[in-house]
NURO-36911 format. One record per residue (C-alpha): x, y, z; residue in three letters. Coordinates in nm, 4 decimals, decimal comma. Example, Ala and Ser with C-alpha at 12.3 -4.5 7.8 and 13.67 -1.06 7.14 Angstrom:
REM NURO-36911
> east  north  up  aa
> 1,2300  -0,4500  0,7800  ALA
> 1,3670  -0,1060  0,7140  SER
//
This chain:
REM NURO-36911
> east  north  up  aa
> 4,0042  -0,6614  -4,0004  MET
> 3,9532  -0,5894  -4,3506  LYS
> 4,2524  -0,4135  -4,5521  ARG
> 4,0287  -0,1469  -4,6608  LYS
> 3,9528  -0,0438  -4,3037  VAL
> 4,3082  -0,0518  -4,2233  VAL
> 4,4032  0,1476  -4,5251  ASP
> 4,1479  0,4045  -4,4211  GLU
> 4,2678  0,4453  -4,0704  ALA
> 4,6272  0,4766  -4,1767  LEU
> 4,5443  0,7170  -4,4496  GLU
> 4,3514  0,9402  -4,2137  GLU
> 4,6340  0,9369  -3,9687  ALA
> 4,8903  1,0484  -4,2111  LYS
> 4,6751  1,3014  -4,3357  LEU
> 4,6305  1,4286  -3,9620  LEU
> 5,0081  1,4272  -3,9324  GLY
> 4,9989  1,1319  -3,6690  ILE
> 5,3040  0,9586  -3,7117  ARG
> 5,3108  0,7009  -3,4139  ASN
> 5,1044  0,3781  -3,4604  ILE
> 5,0667  0,0963  -3,2110  LEU
> 5,0170  -0,2122  -3,3923  ALA
> 4,8046  -0,4941  -3,2001  LEU
> 4,6038  -0,7682  -3,2838  ARG
> 4,3456  -0,7114  -3,0324  GLY
> 4,0631  -0,9604  -2,9803  ASP
> 4,0039  -1,1754  -3,2643  PRO
> 3,6687  -1,0984  -3,4485  PRO
> 3,3596  -1,2563  -3,2436  ARG
> 3,3164  -1,4846  -3,5416  GLU
> 3,6543  -1,6407  -3,5260  GLU
> 3,6050  -1,6975  -3,1338  GLU
> 3,2727  -1,8844  -3,2076  TYR
> 3,4124  -2,0888  -3,4889  ARG
> 3,3167  -2,4569  -3,4387  GLN
> 3,2016  -2,7496  -3,6125  ASP
> 2,8169  -2,7672  -3,5597  THR
> 2,6363  -3,1216  -3,4916  GLU
> 2,6283  -3,1862  -3,8808  ASP
> 2,9730  -3,1408  -3,9239  GLY
> 2,9300  -2,7772  -4,1142  GLN
> 3,0797  -2,4500  -4,0014  VAL
> 2,8083  -2,2082  -3,9307  GLU
> 2,7398  -1,9825  -4,2338  LYS
> 2,7669  -1,6643  -3,9972  GLU
> 3,1423  -1,7331  -3,9175  VAL
> 3,2602  -1,7464  -4,2578  LYS
> 3,3153  -1,3879  -4,3196  GLN
> 3,6896  -1,4229  -4,1987  ASN
> 3,9860  -1,1867  -4,3277  ASN
> 4,3102  -1,4013  -4,3171  GLU
> 4,5049  -1,1051  -4,4412  GLU
> 4,5874  -0,9657  -4,0755  PHE
> 4,5811  -1,2664  -3,8289  VAL
> 4,8631  -1,1574  -3,6054  TRP
> 5,0077  -0,8264  -3,4943  ALA
> 5,3290  -0,8907  -3,7124  ILE
> 5,1134  -0,9062  -4,0210  ASP
> 5,0104  -0,5532  -3,9422  LEU
> 5,3439  -0,4347  -3,8796  VAL
> 5,5164  -0,5608  -4,1792  ARG
> 5,1940  -0,4207  -4,3914  TYR
> 5,2392  -0,0653  -4,2605  ILE
> 5,6317  -0,0682  -4,3031  ARG
> 5,5994  -0,2086  -4,6749  ARG
> 5,3502  0,0362  -4,7805  LYS
> 5,4628  0,3364  -4,5760  TYR
> 5,8069  0,3060  -4,5327  GLY
> 5,9724  0,5179  -4,2672  ASP
> 5,6806  0,7362  -4,2545  PHE
> 5,5193  0,5853  -3,9362  PHE
> 5,7240  0,5177  -3,6268  CYS
> 5,5558  0,1503  -3,5263  ILE
> 5,4833  0,0148  -3,1841  GLY
> 5,4107  -0,3002  -3,0697  ALA
> 5,2854  -0,4888  -2,7319  ALA
> 5,4736  -0,7026  -2,5118  THR
> 5,3922  -0,8717  -2,1903  TYR
> 5,6369  -0,8757  -1,8901  PRO
> 5,4144  -1,1757  -1,7300  GLU
> 5,3852  -1,3388  -2,0608  GLY
> 5,0892  -1,2996  -2,2801  HIS
> 4,7833  -1,5315  -2,1885  ALA
> 4,5097  -1,6185  -2,4616  ASP
> 4,2091  -1,6676  -2,2583  GLU
> 4,2004  -2,0415  -2,3693  SER
> 4,5629  -2,0907  -2,2480  HIS
> 4,6479  -1,8881  -1,9285  PRO
> 4,8360  -2,1597  -1,7822  VAL
> 5,0909  -2,1205  -2,0737  GLU
> 5,1746  -1,7661  -1,9637  GLN
> 5,5381  -1,6961  -1,9709  SER
> 5,7646  -1,4077  -2,1588  TYR
> 6,0130  -1,7008  -2,2783  GLU
> 5,7334  -1,8608  -2,4885  GLN
> 5,6358  -1,4886  -2,6418  ASP
> 6,0062  -1,4160  -2,6996  LEU
> 6,0358  -1,5577  -3,0627  PRO
> 5,7213  -1,3769  -3,1738  TYR
> 5,8487  -1,0323  -3,0114  LEU
> 6,1865  -1,0643  -3,2061  ILE
> 5,9928  -1,1359  -3,5231  GLU
> 5,7951  -0,8185  -3,4729  LYS
> 6,1115  -0,6192  -3,4291  ILE
> 6,2851  -0,7389  -3,7241  GLN
> 5,9657  -0,6926  -3,9216  ALA
> 5,9807  -0,2986  -3,8494  GLY
> 5,8535  -0,2383  -3,4908  ALA
> 6,0413  0,0837  -3,3634  ASP
> 5,9104  0,0554  -2,9777  PHE
> 5,7493  -0,1556  -2,7324  LEU
> 5,4748  -0,0680  -2,5066  VAL
> 5,4159  -0,3338  -2,2280  THR
> 5,0805  -0,4688  -2,0896  GLN
> 5,0270  -0,3049  -1,7462  PHE
> 5,1578  -0,4584  -1,4522  PHE
> 5,2101  -0,4313  -1,0774  PHE
> 5,4904  -0,6465  -0,9962  ASP
> 5,8100  -0,4786  -1,0610  VAL
> 5,9814  -0,7938  -0,9756  ASN
> 5,8248  -0,9432  -1,2845  ALA
> 5,9285  -0,6333  -1,5047  TYR
> 6,2796  -0,6046  -1,4048  THR
> 6,4169  -0,9233  -1,5138  PRO
> 6,2109  -0,8909  -1,8587  PHE
> 6,3733  -0,5755  -1,9400  GLU
> 6,7061  -0,7274  -1,8527  LYS
> 6,6550  -1,0233  -2,0612  MET
> 6,5396  -0,8233  -2,3463  LEU
> 6,8498  -0,5825  -2,3443  ARG
> 7,1074  -0,8681  -2,3068  GLU
> 6,9261  -1,1016  -2,5449  HIS
> 7,1931  -1,2809  -2,8084  LYS
> 7,0029  -1,1545  -3,1171  SER
> 7,0720  -0,7882  -2,9873  GLY
> 6,7350  -0,6709  -3,1521  VAL
> 6,6340  -0,5102  -2,8297  PHE
> 6,9463  -0,3181  -2,7522  GLN
> 6,8486  0,0307  -2,8497  LYS
> 6,4573  -0,0314  -2,8827  VAL
> 6,2364  0,1877  -2,6326  PRO
> 6,0532  -0,0014  -2,3872  ILE
> 5,7860  0,1642  -2,2359  ILE
> 5,6332  0,0280  -1,9263  PRO
> 5,2516  0,0239  -1,9257  GLY
> 5,0884  0,1303  -1,5688  LEU
> 4,7571  0,1175  -1,4963  LEU
> 4,6335  0,3952  -1,2058  PRO
> 4,4185  0,2555  -0,9483  ILE
> 4,0910  0,4001  -0,9578  GLN
> 3,8777  0,1761  -0,7131  ASN
> 3,9254  -0,1781  -0,5671  TYR
> 3,6579  -0,3341  -0,7884  GLN
> 3,8017  -0,1921  -1,1283  ILE
> 4,1622  -0,3301  -0,9929  LEU
> 4,0341  -0,6885  -0,9490  LYS
> 3,8481  -0,7198  -1,2842  ARG
> 4,1058  -0,5414  -1,4934  THR
> 4,4057  -0,7818  -1,3531  THR
> 4,1693  -1,0739  -1,3795  LYS
> 4,1130  -1,0033  -1,7605  LEU
> 4,4807  -0,9251  -1,8091  ALA
> 4,6352  -1,2320  -1,6099  HIS
> 4,8133  -0,9764  -1,4294  CYS
> 4,9552  -1,0156  -1,0972  ARG
> 4,8665  -0,8270  -0,7915  ILE
> 5,1655  -0,8357  -0,5489  PRO
> 5,0551  -0,9473  -0,1934  PRO
> 5,1995  -0,6191  -0,0311  GLY
> 4,9682  -0,3938  -0,2732  LEU
> 4,6685  -0,6145  -0,1637  LEU
> 4,7361  -0,5976  0,1931  GLU
> 4,7565  -0,1907  0,1587  ARG
> 4,4064  -0,2090  -0,0477  LEU
> 4,2105  -0,4639  0,1254  GLU
> 4,1391  -0,2824  0,4574  PRO
> 4,0083  0,0307  0,2801  ILE
> 3,8470  -0,1428  -0,0600  LYS
> 3,5301  0,0283  0,0526  ALA
> 3,6532  0,3796  0,0398  ASP
> 3,7276  0,4903  -0,3209  ASP
> 3,9092  0,8178  -0,2147  GLU
> 4,1481  0,6183  0,0156  ARG
> 4,1918  0,3414  -0,2319  VAL
> 4,3017  0,6015  -0,4903  LYS
> 4,5589  0,7912  -0,2613  ARG
> 4,7132  0,4619  -0,2001  LYS
> 4,7290  0,3684  -0,5553  GLY
> 4,8835  0,6613  -0,6193  ILE
> 5,1376  0,5855  -0,3734  GLU
> 5,1964  0,2412  -0,5289  ALA
> 5,2164  0,3632  -0,8910  ILE
> 5,4731  0,6277  -0,7900  CYS
> 5,6676  0,3622  -0,6091  ASP
> 5,6591  0,1223  -0,9215  ILE
> 5,7784  0,4351  -1,1209  ILE
> 6,0697  0,5293  -0,8850  ARG
> 6,1825  0,1420  -0,8874  GLU
> 6,1658  0,1366  -1,2695  ILE
> 6,3644  0,5069  -1,2711  GLN
> 6,6505  0,3384  -1,0683  ALA
> 6,7133  0,0634  -1,3298  ILE
> 7,0082  0,1722  -1,5421  LYS
> 6,9536  0,2773  -1,8975  SER
> 7,1135  0,4627  -2,1580  ASP
> 6,8026  0,6057  -2,3149  ARG
> 6,5089  0,8377  -2,1678  PRO
> 6,2643  0,6695  -1,9591  ARG
> 5,8888  0,7057  -2,0609  GLY
> 5,5799  0,5610  -1,9259  PHE
> 5,2374  0,4568  -2,0847  HIS
> 4,9329  0,5143  -1,8348  PHE
> 4,5899  0,3279  -1,9030  TYR
> 4,3677  0,6076  -1,8060  THR
> 4,0476  0,4287  -1,8743  LEU
> 3,9317  0,7985  -2,0052  ASN
> 4,0022  0,9003  -1,6099  LEU
> 4,2919  1,1425  -1,6091  GLU
> 4,2880  1,3034  -1,2876  LYS
> 4,4904  1,0180  -1,1060  VAL
> 4,7298  1,0479  -1,3666  VAL
> 4,7961  1,4080  -1,3470  GLY
> 4,8468  1,3321  -0,9684  SER
> 5,0948  1,0645  -1,0426  ILE
> 5,2736  1,2805  -1,3086  LEU
> 5,3033  1,5860  -1,0483  GLU
> 5,4029  1,3614  -0,7753  LYS
> 5,6930  1,1661  -0,9665  CYS
> 5,8092  1,5124  -1,1481  GLU
> 5,7517  1,3202  -1,4777  LEU
> 5,6264  1,6558  -1,6381  ILE
> 5,9136  1,9050  -1,7252  PRO
> 5,9241  2,2662  -1,6567  PRO
> 5,7525  2,4794  -1,9173  LEU
> 5,9995  2,6077  -2,1819  ARG
> 5,9238  2,9021  -2,4194  PRO
> 5,7926  2,8165  -2,7624  ILE
> 6,0656  2,7476  -2,9896  LEU
> 6,1591  2,9844  -3,2886  SER
> 6,1919  2,8644  -3,6397  ASP
> 6,5618  2,8875  -3,6080  LYS
> 6,5813  2,6859  -3,3080  ASP
> 6,3491  2,4227  -3,4625  LEU
> 6,5753  2,4109  -3,7525  SER
> 6,8706  2,3273  -3,5070  ALA
> 6,6656  2,0518  -3,3563  ILE
> 6,5819  1,9033  -3,6983  ASP
> 6,9731  1,8672  -3,7349  ASP
> 7,0283  1,6707  -3,4581  LEU
> 7,1928  1,3700  -3,5388  THR
> 6,9276  1,0661  -3,5750  ALA
> 6,9349  0,7897  -3,3236  LYS
> 6,9100  0,4132  -3,4490  PRO
> 6,5669  0,3405  -3,6110  ASN
> 6,5453  0,7070  -3,6963  GLY
> 6,4200  0,8147  -3,3405  ILE
> 6,5609  1,1196  -3,2043  ARG
> 6,6431  1,2177  -2,8630  ASP
> 6,5184  1,5585  -2,7842  THR
> 6,5462  1,5324  -2,3943  SER
> 6,9224  1,4713  -2,3252  SER
> 6,9305  1,6254  -1,9666  HIS
> 6,6674  1,4614  -1,7482  SER
> 6,6447  1,0714  -1,7880  PRO
> 6,2599  1,1181  -1,7399  ASN
> 6,1746  1,3956  -1,9908  ALA
> 5,9197  1,3974  -2,2342  VAL
> 5,9850  1,5502  -2,5923  PRO
> 5,8722  1,9108  -2,6004  GLN
> 5,5349  1,9554  -2,7451  LEU
> 5,5027  2,1587  -3,0785  ARG
> 5,2607  2,2322  -3,3514  LYS
> 5,1901  1,9252  -3,5987  PRO
> 5,3336  2,1308  -3,8681  SER
> 5,6623  2,1818  -3,6722  ASP
> 5,7089  1,8031  -3,6194  LEU
> 6,0507  1,6561  -3,7358  PRO
> 6,0293  1,4150  -4,0075  THR
> 6,2063  1,1282  -3,8507  SER
> 6,0089  0,8518  -3,6732  ARG
> 5,9678  0,8889  -3,2926  ARG
> 5,7595  0,7210  -3,0402  PRO
> 5,5243  0,9524  -2,8432  SER
> 5,6281  0,8723  -2,4731  ILE
> 5,3750  0,9983  -2,2518  SER
> 5,3564  1,0289  -1,8979  SER
> 3,0789  0,0064  -1,6510  ASN
> 2,8812  -0,0396  -1,8319  HIS
> 2,9103  -0,2619  -1,5373  LEU
> 2,6357  -0,5183  -1,4755  THR
> 2,7108  -0,7776  -1,1994  THR
> 2,4102  -1,0271  -1,1626  THR
> 2,2573  -0,9639  -0,8309  HIS
> 2,5091  -0,7892  -0,6645  ARG
> 2,4457  -0,4418  -0,5145  SER
> 2,5823  -0,1772  -0,7660  SER
> 2,6475  0,0665  -0,4961  SER
> 2,9859  -0,0604  -0,2935  PRO
> 3,1676  -0,1453  -0,6397  SER
> 3,2296  0,0967  -0,4248  HIS
> 3,2011  0,4034  -0,6609  SER
> 3,0715  0,7318  -0,5574  THR
> 2,9739  1,0057  -0,7638  HIS
> 2,9386  1,3405  -0,5725  PRO
> 2,6030  1,5115  -0,6152  SER
> 2,5892  1,7934  -0,8181  THR
> 2,5557  2,1479  -0,6631  ASN
> 2,3399  2,3741  -0,8902  GLN
> 2,5378  2,6943  -0,7681  THR
> 2,8439  2,5832  -0,9291  ILE
> 2,9303  2,5776  -1,2799  SER
> 2,8473  2,3101  -1,5188  THR
> 3,2115  2,2655  -1,6194  ALA
> 3,2819  2,2483  -1,2353  SER
> 3,0200  1,9585  -1,2210  ARG
> 3,1468  1,7529  -1,4908  GLU
> 3,5164  1,7877  -1,3851  ALA
> 3,4195  1,6621  -1,0269  THR
> 3,1661  1,4051  -1,1777  TRP
> 3,4340  1,2053  -1,3712  ASP
> 3,6316  1,1514  -1,0438  ASP
> 3,4203  0,8486  -0,9247  TYR
> 3,3713  0,5903  -1,1956  PRO
> 3,0724  0,3427  -1,1209  ASN
> 3,0428  0,1249  -1,4328  GLY
> 2,7102  0,1081  -1,5834  ARG
> 2,4868  0,2599  -1,3490  PHE
> 2,5730  0,5994  -1,4174  GLY
> 2,5511  0,8813  -1,6757  ASP
> 2,6561  0,7216  -2,0103  ALA
> 2,7531  1,0526  -2,1519  ARG
> 3,0352  1,0730  -1,8860  SER
> 3,3863  0,9359  -1,9872  PRO
> 3,3713  0,7437  -1,6682  ALA
> 3,0715  0,5251  -1,7917  PHE
> 3,1597  0,1746  -1,9020  GLY
> 3,4703  0,0900  -1,7278  ILE
> 3,6079  -0,1830  -1,9543  PRO
> 3,5214  -0,5418  -1,8378  THR
> 3,6536  -0,7164  -2,1213  SER
> 3,8143  -0,6261  -2,4356  TYR
> 3,5196  -0,6792  -2,6883  SER
> 3,1787  -0,5008  -2,7052  PRO
> 2,8886  -0,6948  -2,6014  CYS
> 3,1109  -0,9896  -2,4827  SER
> 3,0273  -1,2770  -2,2527  LEU
> 3,2385  -1,2722  -1,9405  PRO
> 3,3717  -1,6017  -2,0476  CYS
> 3,4957  -1,8224  -2,3385  THR
> 3,2402  -2,0093  -2,5658  PRO
> 3,3808  -2,3463  -2,4251  ALA
> 3,3493  -2,2184  -2,0441  GLN
> 2,9821  -2,0847  -2,1591  ALA
> 2,8624  -2,4329  -2,2700  ARG
> 3,0400  -2,5637  -1,9315  ASP
> 2,8431  -2,2925  -1,7143  LEU
> 2,4874  -2,2846  -1,8573  TRP
> 2,4876  -2,5877  -2,1124  GLY
> 2,2634  -2,5703  -2,4399  GLU
> 1,9052  -2,4961  -2,3162  PRO
> 1,6091  -2,5472  -2,5354  THR
> 1,3128  -2,4224  -2,3124  SER
> 1,1968  -2,1550  -2,1080  PRO
> 1,1939  -2,4177  -1,8107  SER
> 1,5535  -2,4717  -1,8609  ALA
> 1,6589  -2,1102  -1,8477  ILE
> 1,4414  -2,0894  -1,5368  MET
> 1,6234  -2,3539  -1,3608  HIS
> 1,9384  -2,1819  -1,4562  LEU
> 1,8584  -1,8497  -1,2701  PHE
> 1,6681  -2,0189  -0,9812  ALA
> 1,9832  -2,2356  -0,9216  SER
> 2,2026  -1,9242  -0,9418  HIS
> 1,9880  -1,7357  -0,7004  LEU
> 1,9821  -2,0339  -0,4554  SER
> 2,3779  -2,0059  -0,4504  GLY
> 2,4292  -2,3141  -0,6424  ASN
> 2,6078  -2,3761  -0,9854  SER
> 2,6170  -2,1674  -1,2161  PRO
> 2,8303  -1,9209  -1,0158  SER
> 2,7592  -1,6648  -1,2892  GLN
> 2,5158  -1,5810  -1,5728  LEU
> 2,5879  -1,4461  -1,8955  PRO
> 2,4906  -1,0970  -1,7635  TRP
> 2,7128  -1,1195  -1,4757  SER
> 3,0633  -0,9317  -1,5217  ASP
> 3,1574  -1,0097  -1,1678  ASP
> 3,3538  -1,3191  -1,1366  LEU
> 3,2761  -1,3706  -0,7706  SER
> 3,1839  -1,7650  -0,6962  PRO
> 2,9403  -1,6337  -0,4391  THR
> 2,6223  -1,4123  -0,4679  LEU
> 2,6340  -1,0877  -0,2885  SER
> 2,5365  -1,0847  0,0688  PRO
> 2,2904  -0,8055  -0,0443  GLU
> 2,1344  -1,0466  -0,2852  THR
> 2,0827  -1,3106  -0,0166  THR
> 1,8494  -1,0400  0,1898  LEU
> 1,5986  -1,0372  -0,1312  ILE
> 1,6637  -1,3809  -0,2641  ARG
> 1,3216  -1,4937  -0,1959  GLU
> 1,1681  -1,2086  -0,3736  HIS
> 1,3786  -1,2773  -0,6616  LEU
> 1,3178  -1,6280  -0,7117  LEU
> 0,9339  -1,5732  -0,6670  ALA
> 0,9784  -1,3537  -0,9735  LEU
> 1,1843  -1,6159  -1,1594  THR
> 1,0064  -1,9229  -1,0750  THR
> 0,6155  -1,7884  -1,0961  SER
> 0,6357  -1,5904  -1,4312  ARG
> 0,9650  -1,6547  -1,5746  ASN
> 1,0802  -1,3117  -1,4909  TRP
> 1,4615  -1,3539  -1,5025  TRP
> 1,6094  -1,1148  -1,2709  THR
> 1,9645  -1,0059  -1,3619  ILE
> 2,0411  -0,7049  -1,1059  ALA
> 1,8970  -0,5751  -0,8263  SER
> 1,9439  -0,4225  -0,4406  GLN
> 1,7485  -0,3997  -0,1298  PRO
> 1,6478  -0,0963  0,0538  ALA
> 1,8524  0,0750  0,3056  VAL
> 1,7779  0,3489  0,5270  ASP
> 2,0845  0,5524  0,6896  GLY
> 2,2939  0,2473  0,7631  LEU
> 2,6696  0,3091  0,8938  PRO
> 2,9038  0,3460  0,6201  SER
> 3,1165  0,0719  0,7683  THR
> 2,8279  -0,1700  0,7750  ASP
> 2,9669  -0,5039  0,6433  PRO
> 2,6981  -0,5640  0,3953  ILE
> 2,5892  -0,2232  0,2874  HIS
> 2,8858  -0,0033  0,3634  GLY
> 3,0745  0,2167  0,1294  TRP
> 3,2687  0,5366  0,1322  GLY
> 3,4620  0,7009  0,4202  PRO
> 3,4123  0,6014  0,7633  ALA
> 3,1715  0,7840  1,0150  LYS
> 2,9121  0,8483  0,7128  GLY
> 2,5585  0,7198  0,6534  PHE
> 2,4473  0,5265  0,3345  VAL
> 2,0770  0,4788  0,1784  PHE
> 1,9172  0,2758  -0,0977  GLN
> 1,6305  0,2524  -0,3102  LYS
> 1,5338  -0,0874  -0,4049  PRO
> 1,5138  -0,1610  -0,7685  PHE
> 1,5336  -0,4965  -0,9904  VAL
> 1,6154  -0,5535  -1,3623  GLU
> 1,4795  -0,8461  -1,5399  PHE
> 1,3982  -1,0086  -1,8531  PHE
> 0,9896  -1,0817  -1,9261  CYS
> 0,7786  -1,1913  -2,2065  PRO
> 0,6708  -0,8976  -2,4234  VAL
> 0,3263  -1,0436  -2,3826  SER
> 0,3676  -1,0042  -2,0073  ASP
> 0,4736  -0,6558  -2,0296  TRP
> 0,2151  -0,5214  -2,2467  HIS
> -0,0979  -0,7399  -2,0915  SER
> -0,0159  -0,7092  -1,7086  SER
> 0,3070  -0,5426  -1,6071  LEU
> 0,3159  -0,2333  -1,7578  ARG
> -0,0622  -0,1425  -1,6912  PRO
> -0,0150  -0,2445  -1,3200  HIS
> 0,2832  0,0214  -1,2881  LEU
> 0,0890  0,2845  -1,4565  GLN
> -0,2269  0,2492  -1,2414  SER
> -0,3062  0,5268  -1,0508  PRO
> -0,2450  0,3736  -0,7154  SER
> 0,0941  0,2237  -0,7983  ILE
> 0,2301  0,4965  -1,0276  ALA
> 0,3516  0,7337  -0,7486  PRO
> 0,5460  0,4423  -0,5959  GLU
> 0,7660  0,3403  -0,8768  VAL
> 0,9656  0,4570  -1,1654  SER
> 1,0326  0,2281  -1,4480  TYR
> 1,2249  0,1735  -1,7984  TYR
> 1,1732  -0,1030  -2,0569  ALA
> 1,3476  -0,1720  -2,3814  GLY
> 1,3907  -0,4166  -2,6871  HIS
> 1,6585  -0,3990  -2,9344  PRO
> 1,3949  -0,3503  -3,1955  SER
> 1,3708  -0,0118  -3,0859  GLY
> 1,0885  -0,0493  -2,8142  LEU
> 1,1539  0,1855  -2,5412  PHE
> 0,8995  0,2895  -2,2831  GLU
> 0,9580  0,4774  -1,9472  SER
> 0,7533  0,6556  -1,6855  SER
> 1,0048  0,9278  -1,6593  GLU
> 1,1041  1,2159  -1,9070  ASN
> 1,4276  1,1636  -2,1130  SER
> 1,6325  1,3977  -1,8461  GLU
> 1,5285  1,2382  -1,5523  ALA
> 1,8236  1,0723  -1,3164  VAL
> 1,7141  0,8367  -1,0290  HIS
> 1,9759  0,8159  -0,7664  ALA
> 1,9401  0,4802  -0,6129  VAL
> 2,2525  0,4853  -0,3743  THR
> 2,3869  0,7771  -0,2038  TRP
> 2,5605  0,8582  0,1167  GLY
> 2,6165  1,1359  0,3696  SER
> 2,9785  1,1740  0,5083  PHE
> 3,1573  1,4304  0,7201  LEU
> 3,2758  1,7354  0,5623  GLY
> 3,1380  1,6283  0,2238  LYS
> 2,8412  1,6801  -0,0049  GLU
> 2,5714  1,4243  -0,0456  ILE
> 2,7469  1,1710  -0,2696  ALA
> 2,5753  0,9615  -0,5283  THR
> 2,7029  0,6076  -0,5947  ALA
> 2,4507  0,4498  -0,8100  THR
> 2,2168  0,6393  -1,0640  MET
> 1,9670  0,4859  -1,3146  VAL
> 1,8645  0,6842  -1,6123  GLU
> 1,7636  0,6694  -1,9863  GLU
> 2,1000  0,6960  -2,1540  VAL
> 2,2718  0,4331  -1,9559  SER
> 1,9789  0,2144  -1,9651  PHE
> 1,9408  0,2271  -2,3504  ARG
> 2,2945  0,1398  -2,4061  ALA
> 2,2722  -0,1430  -2,1711  TRP
> 1,9591  -0,2768  -2,3005  CYS
> 2,1500  -0,3289  -2,6463  GLU
> 2,4363  -0,4941  -2,4808  GLU
> 2,1956  -0,7342  -2,2559  ALA
> 2,0245  -0,8454  -2,5665  PHE
> 2,3554  -0,9041  -2,7358  GLY
> 2,4464  -1,1376  -2,4838  ARG
> 2,1634  -1,3661  -2,5902  TRP
> 2,2813  -1,3706  -2,9218  GLU
> 2,6757  -1,4341  -2,8172  GLU
> 2,5252  -1,7162  -2,6200  TRP
> 2,3429  -1,8892  -2,8835  ALA
> 2,6734  -1,8741  -3,1094  ARG
> 2,8569  -2,0632  -2,7882  CYS
> 2,5962  -2,3613  -2,8593  CYS
> 2,6743  -2,6633  -3,0790  ARG
> 2,3254  -2,7502  -3,0877  SER
> 2,1113  -2,5830  -3,3763  GLY
> 1,8198  -2,6249  -3,1795  GLU
> 1,9665  -2,4530  -2,8688  ALA
> 2,0939  -2,1671  -3,0885  ARG
> 1,7526  -2,1324  -3,2488  ALA
> 1,5827  -2,1372  -2,8932  PHE
> 1,8214  -1,8761  -2,7397  LEU
> 1,7640  -1,6230  -3,0538  ARG
> 1,3750  -1,6770  -2,9844  THR
> 1,4507  -1,5693  -2,6294  CYS
> 1,6265  -1,2603  -2,7544  LYS
> 1,3133  -1,1651  -2,9671  GLU
> 1,0382  -1,2597  -2,7307  GLY
> 1,1661  -1,0881  -2,4135  LEU
> 1,1751  -0,7220  -2,3007  VAL
> 1,4302  -0,5817  -2,0502  LEU
> 1,2497  -0,3840  -1,7577  VAL
> 1,3966  -0,1897  -1,4662  ASN
> 1,1617  -0,0846  -1,2077  VAL
> 1,2647  0,1474  -0,9143  ILE
> 1,0952  0,1601  -0,5977  GLY
> 1,0764  0,4843  -0,4212  HIS
> 0,9898  0,3422  -0,0627  ALA
> 1,3087  0,2756  0,1338  TYR
> 1,2386  0,4068  0,4914  LYS
> 1,1859  0,1634  0,7812  GLU
> 0,8497  -0,0144  0,7556  GLY
> 0,8053  0,0149  0,3704  GLU
> 1,1136  -0,1529  0,2515  ARG
> 0,9168  -0,4659  0,0869  GLY
> 0,6894  -0,2422  -0,0924  ARG
> 0,8451  -0,2971  -0,4158  LEU
> 0,8530  -0,6554  -0,4120  TRP
> 0,4826  -0,6352  -0,3097  GLU
> 0,3892  -0,4367  -0,6339  ILE
> 0,5685  -0,6947  -0,8290  LEU
> 0,4066  -0,9832  -0,6827  LYS
> 0,0748  -0,8229  -0,7294  GLU
> 0,1612  -0,7944  -1,1141  ALA
> 0,2736  -1,1424  -1,1428  ALA
> -0,0508  -1,2820  -1,0021  LYS
> -0,2525  -1,0420  -1,2406  ARG
> -0,0535  -1,1940  -1,5239  GLU
> -0,1389  -1,5646  -1,3969  MET
> -0,4893  -1,4923  -1,3296  GLU
> -0,5238  -1,3174  -1,6913  ARG
> -0,3365  -1,6384  -1,8337  VAL
> -0,5836  -1,8830  -1,6297  ASP
> -0,8640  -1,6765  -1,7448  GLY
> -0,7781  -1,7320  -2,1237  GLU
> -0,7289  -2,1306  -2,0857  LYS
> -1,0637  -2,1410  -1,9068  GLY
//
């Protein structure tokens, strides 16, 4: 990050009265991750724009302390299970991290926030080791455990894999039998996080205990945990100026951090207006676009309760965000886009892994063979547009595999997401089921794919717009150049997965709509560019960038899902592909 950007952020924080800063290295810029020698031994021009001033978190800690003195209370990250760079996960250990952590404290860090964890048996010896370390630098430093509330099973699996965080077998045993039911997973997850909090509270400490929650912009589960564990102290009257003066005269703790909660070991400081904040440094102790290649988006297994027109807008929005469902949802919702990596538009693997998985293709046939092999259940197990790291295809995909392969091999329409039609199967169905038991689930078929711009304009779009076909489908098509076309108005929202459950309103698990499609379109094409950056071969990089420019992303929804008509979407697309082949053959003739 450039110094100018850092300075602007810190000055704005100071102006707003924000005094607590968590100094993180974060992911390296994408240019750094792709830095590599090309075939002619030269470093790519595009990765030369590197800023060497802030390389590690300690550089940022030193800079803030040097420039702003004691104005900011600086936090640093720490890892109970060891920090794991993606390139070296086997070397994960907190003993290896310790020298760097000591340096961050000595450079001016006032408190520590941990990476989230679920294994208390990993955290307890970690804190004990820090408190008893011979350097003595950790004796009085607040160590704030990081906790990730469990929203649903798939989010738990993805985030822990990204963070190289261990899930204790006991927790998996509690969640595995109910993984398709988000509501039950949330309830069990709340119990599990509360158990962790109570175990940590039982660790002897002469300092107040605080916890940091990774909310993922979904606060309701956090609220339940705070109430259940009584982490929110009773409301107290607003303090008078005289009372505030008395508080400001309290003896400062080491590092200038004041203890304003001496009665309860779990209390948080009384909230006050920014203008009333004391001048000492004090840590704040506080309580998708998901795309998975050819796996059904519904049993992630996230359910959105459908809205009822008789309730207020505020009530609808509050309920809507209880059920995150990744990228197949409303992009205006805080629940949209549960993080699947820590960088925007990022591939689901490192550049070295990308080269191993997908090679360095230089022709459309090479790309086609990658997609066809993936759909056939062979290597590669994932594609650049897969965030699901499962080594096998979704069982749902196998049911429509022949249709997807036909699109891929006949016309080079490369499919990246899809689902079959489902008409009222039990919610406990082993392939399509999701949500509470004794319910019924439904799906409209859809498919999302890249196709050549020429195919879209000459045959596919005209076919979808024809009077006989238009009533049967809805479509969205886009390109990063600004091209966007749809059969629908901008406010249209298509429920493509929904369920009916005892005692509940109709629940919508998967939606397709313009805002989320536009956002995904930008990211999907960004992955072509990132794949290109992974390649050492100049020819491969040039070809993949040509793909980015010459393709359009298309999502087609079929409205027929009842028994006897489930194959209609695939018939429509097959007819469109046949028309394009006839057009090309005619031009050749």
